[in-house]
C-alpha positions in Angstrom: -0.1 0.0 0.0 1.4 3.3 -1.0 2.1 6.0 1.7 0.4 9.7 1.5 2.8 12.1 1.1 0.1 14.7 2.6 1.1 14.3 6.2 4.7 13.8 7.7 5.1 10.4 9.6 5.6 12.2 12.9 2.4 14.3 12.4 4.2 17.4 13.6 2.2 20.4 12.2 5.5 22.4 12.4 7.1 19.8 10.1 4.3 19.9 7.6 4.2 23.8 7.7 8.2 23.8 7.0 7.6 21.4 4.1 4.8 23.5 2.7 6.8 26.7 2.7 10.1 25.4 2.0 12.1 27.0 -1.0 13.8 30.1 -1.8 11.1 32.1 -3.5 7.5 30.5 -2.0 7.0 33.2 0.8 7.8 36.0 -1.8 5.4 34.7 -4.2 2.7 34.6 -1.9 3.4 37.8 -0.6 3.4 39.2 -4.0 0.0 37.7 -4.6 -1.6 39.3 -1.8 -2.5 42.2 -3.7 -4.3 40.2 -6.6 -3.7 37.8 -9.5 -0.4 38.0 -11.3 1.0 36.4 -14.4 4.3 34.4 -14.7 6.3 37.4 -15.9 4.9 39.6 -13.3 5.8 37.2 -10.6 9.3 36.8 -12.0 9.8 40.6 -12.0 8.5 41.0 -8.6 11.0 38.5 -7.4 13.9 40.3 -9.0 12.7 43.7 -7.4 14.5 44.4 -4.2 17.1 41.4 -4.5 20.2 42.9 -3.6 22.8 41.1 -5.6 21.0 38.1 -6.2 21.1 36.0 -9.4 18.0 36.0 -11.8 15.7 33.3 -11.1 15.8 30.5 -13.6 12.4 29.8 -15.2 12.7 26.3 -14.2 12.8 27.1 -10.6 10.3 29.4 -10.7 7.9 26.9 -12.3 8.6 24.5 -9.9 7.9 26.8 -7.0 4.7 28.0 -8.6 3.6 24.2 -9.2 4.6 23.3 -5.6 2.4 26.1 -4.3 -0.4 25.1 -6.4 -0.3 21.7 -5.2 -0.1 22.7 -1.6 -3.4 24.7 -2.3 -2.0 28.1 -1.6 -2.4 29.4 -5.0 -4.7 28.6 -7.7 -3.6 28.7 -11.6 -5.9 29.9 -14.3 -5.2 29.0 -17.9 -7.2 31.1 -20.2 -6.4 28.4 -23.2 -5.5 31.2 -25.9 -2.6 31.9 -28.0 -0.3 33.3 -27.0 -0.6 31.5 -23.5 -2.2 33.5 -20.9 -1.7 32.1 -17.2 -2.7 34.0 -14.1 -1.9 32.8 -10.4 -4.0 33.9 -7.7 -4.0 33.4 -3.8 -6.5 30.5 -2.8 -8.6 31.1 0.4 -6.0 29.1 2.2 -3.3 31.1 0.7 -5.2 34.5 1.7 -5.1 33.1 5.3 -1.5 32.6 5.2 -1.0 36.3 4.3 -0.9 37.6 8.0 1.7 34.8 9.0 4.1 36.5 6.5 3.0 39.9 7.5 3.8 38.8 11.2 7.3 37.5 10.0 7.8 40.7 8.2 6.7 42.8 11.2 8.9 40.8 13.5 12.1 41.4 11.1 11.5 45.1 10.9 11.2 45.2 14.6 14.2 43.1 15.2 16.1 45.3 12.5 15.1 48.4 14.1 16.3 47.4 17.5 19.9 46.8 16.2 19.8 43.1 15.8 21.0 41.5 12.6 19.0 38.4 11.3 21.2 38.0 8.1 23.5 35.1 7.3 27.2 35.7 8.2 29.6 35.9 5.5 31.8 32.7 5.2 
């Protein structure tokens, strides 16, 4: 009998949450979609905005992140079935309920940064 990939073996909600949001761009994609639906190119452009010295996101990586977010139920993909292809991504109800969590993380980071603490990764 095949095991379901939906729930981790330990049943730990933190582990399930971590698996759902793992990935370099997932939180940023959900955050960018909070204001309404976006097309692939708009999401890609949004990820490049404000990225200090980071490399351009590979199309394959962005497609993989979008597919994973769709499979987890956080975003919905709408294909208009026209040529040239027109596809929009939007938050689902589950995705919209996740925005306050990201907002709390953002607020915590701003408060920590303004308090003189740094949460960046040290240079190796």
